[in-house]
GUDRENPA-294613 format. One line per 4 residues: number of its first residue (from 1); their letters; for each residue x, y, z of C-alpha. Coordinates in pm, whole numbers, plus 50000, padded with zeros to 5 digits. Layout:
# residues N
NUM	A	X Y Z; ...
***
This chain:
# residues 238
1	MQRF	50000 50000 50000; 50112 50355 49926; 50232 50537 50237; 50183 50908 50312
5	YFPN	50313 51147 50578; 50019 51323 50740; 50158 51545 51022; 49820 51664 51153
9	LERG	49683 51314 51199; 49583 51231 51557; 49562 50878 51687; 49194 50925 51771
13	DDNI	49101 51039 51419; 48871 50779 51266; 48770 50995 50968; 48973 51251 50776
17	VIKN	48907 51481 50482; 49199 51565 50254; 49196 51889 50058; 49568 51927 49989
21	PDLL	49596 51990 49610; 49930 51812 49570; 49813 51501 49754; 49481 51499 49569
25	NQLN	49663 51530 49239; 49880 51231 49330; 49577 51028 49438; 49368 51114 49133
29	KVLR	49615 51141 48847; 49914 50931 48953; 49766 50653 49164; 49420 50655 49000
33	AKPW	49268 50604 49344; 48910 50482 49373; 48666 50428 49662; 48759 50128 49880
37	NEFV	49131 50161 49799; 49344 50148 50114; 49640 50372 50199; 49883 50404 50489
41	FFNG	49918 50731 50681; 50168 50818 50957; 50212 51136 51159; 50588 51139 51227
45	EDEI	50539 51107 51604; 50361 50784 51692; 50531 50461 51585; 50209 50356 51419
49	DFIF	50093 50314 51062; 49726 50404 51020; 49537 50216 50749; 49265 50429 50590
53	EIMS	49015 50343 50320; 48881 50590 50065; 48507 50636 50106; 48476 50903 49838
57	IEKR	48720 51100 49623; 48668 51399 49400; 48886 51662 49236; 48898 51893 49539
61	EAYF	48863 51661 49838; 48878 51300 49947; 48707 51137 50245; 48887 50856 50432
65	EKKW	48781 50618 50709; 49027 50441 50939; 49022 50062 50925; 49300 49960 51164
69	EIQI	49642 50047 51309; 49978 49872 51282; 50243 49916 51550; 50583 49958 51382
73	NSEI	50938 49960 51516; 51131 50122 51235; 51359 50361 51425; 51696 50324 51594
77	DFDL	51696 50398 51968; 51964 50670 51956; 52025 50998 51771; 52255 50984 51468
81	NIIW	52324 51323 51307; 52521 51426 51001; 52715 51752 51029; 52801 51819 50667
85	ALPN	53008 52079 50487; 52808 52204 50192; 52907 52001 49883; 52952 52157 49543
89	KIDK	52627 52049 49376; 52262 52048 49479; 52204 51707 49318; 52472 51561 49546
93	IEYI	52285 51693 49850; 51962 51542 49718; 52126 51204 49671; 52291 51214 50014
97	IQKW	51968 51303 50192; 51763 51040 50013; 52004 50758 50097; 52076 50871 50452
101	VEVW	51706 50879 50542; 51703 50510 50456; 51994 50452 50697; 51794 50603 50987
105	VTGF	51978 50931 51027; 51803 51159 51278; 51910 51500 51153; 52092 51668 50864
109	YFFK	52296 51977 50946; 52458 52162 50655; 52710 52435 50734; 52970 52641 50551
113	WERS	53317 52533 50654; 53639 52710 50564; 53677 52505 50245; 53309 52460 50161
117	QKLV	53195 52528 49808; 53008 52853 49740; 52670 52687 49706; 52364 52895 49798
121	LSEN	52053 52710 49913; 51747 52926 49851; 51420 52875 50037; 51282 52690 49735
125	KIER	51579 52452 49730; 51547 52388 50105; 51176 52320 50056; 51263 52069 49784
129	LNKI	51515 51897 50013; 51249 51865 50284; 51015 51707 50028; 51286 51454 49943
133	IIEA	51322 51375 50313; 50948 51314 50343; 50934 51100 50028; 51228 50888 50146
137	TEQS	51067 50852 50490; 50741 50738 50331; 50920 50492 50103; 51150 50339 50365
141	GRSR	50880 50271 50621; 51020 50501 50888; 50795 50656 51151; 51015 50960 51221
145	VPEL	51088 51240 50974; 51452 51358 51001; 51525 51724 51065; 51703 51948 50812
149	IVED	51902 52253 50925; 52100 52479 50692; 52313 52755 50846; 52604 52975 50741
153	NINL	52822 52909 51046; 52884 52643 51305; 53020 52668 51658; 53197 52343 51737
157	EDFK	53176 52422 52108; 52802 52353 52086; 52878 51986 52019; 53141 51925 52287
161	DNEN	52909 51723 52513; 52802 51487 52233; 52965 51179 52084; 53150 51333 51790
165	IIFH	53328 51143 51513; 53537 51280 51228; 53686 51069 50952; 54039 51184 50889
169	TMDD	54380 51067 50775; 54578 50830 50996; 54726 50992 51307; 54868 50845 51626
173	DSFN	54535 50898 51801; 54311 50774 51516; 54082 50473 51554; 53999 50203 51306
177	LKDL	53623 50194 51262; 53590 49842 51404; 53774 49945 51723; 53569 50254 51790
181	KINY	53386 50259 52126; 53063 50456 52113; 52839 50587 52389; 52499 50522 52234
185	NNWI	52324 50702 52518; 52448 51032 52380; 52390 51213 52052; 52622 51074 51785
189	NLFV	52742 51331 51531; 52934 51237 51217; 53133 51529 51075; 53170 51517 50699
193	WPEW	53459 51697 50532; 53429 51940 50237; 53577 51845 49900; 53921 51978 50000
197	GFCE	53917 51852 50356; 53905 52032 50689; 54144 52321 50732; 54420 52312 50995
201	EEIN	54231 52542 51232; 53921 52320 51223; 54131 52009 51286; 54296 52176 51586
205	IFKQ	53954 52259 51732; 53846 51897 51683; 54153 51788 51879; 54092 52040 52158
209	LWFK	53734 51920 52199; 53840 51552 52195; 53645 51458 51886; 53719 51098 51785
213	KVHL	53916 51056 51464; 53854 50749 51252; 54073 50612 50975; 53903 50406 50702
217	GNRI	54209 50266 50528; 54419 50369 50232; 54148 50380 49966; 53998 50715 49875
221	LRTE	53621 50703 49914; 53370 50960 49802; 53197 51130 50093; 52857 50996 49989
225	TTWV	53000 50643 50001; 53185 50683 50330; 52890 50797 50539; 52645 50530 50431
229	VAGF	52904 50264 50519; 53001 50428 50850; 52644 50499 50958; 52523 50148 50883
233	FLIQ	52821 50006 51074; 52741 50216 51382; 52377 50106 51374; 52457 49737 51334
237	NK	52736 49748 51591; 52511 49864 51877
***
């Protein structure tokens, strides 16, 4: 069954009327929905999928009746955030977000680092990224919609009490990924480098704040490859 994010849905709602033009267009023109067709709705808060049946559907509104609920357990039990330097292309951000939603990331935080590309995210682009997050959440069966934050600057001091991991070249105090000890009771933040790497000042701040450095071997991986692998490892290793 097709699954839709419906943020205003309350658990006690047995009947709902949909008037959202975009959703109605999808129901009518894309899915060719008819009365008695069933769809899944979730509200992004309760770990429940709500099964609704169409009672009537027209061009400007559709009337649904709830049939039953399904308890789901589709979320990890800790917070996993991506702190990302803005990449050089919007389509790369779209790809990263889509795939990382599927790997249960809790929040996306995009900032301008010293060596970040000069990419400007307008309100329309940010709105599109949020739509991609919702679509990936619907598709992957998650009950929680990840947060997206885009800012110009970042204060690393704000993260000092979290579990912070940066992937960097091999140093004396670097960990191999398999040997990394993680406190899963705390927020886990993965810091993703810009195309030309972190600058020396940023690396020194990481050291001062005792961020954990991880070495992934001698092969050069694209950032979008590295973080799917690392995130999935952290989830499975808990």
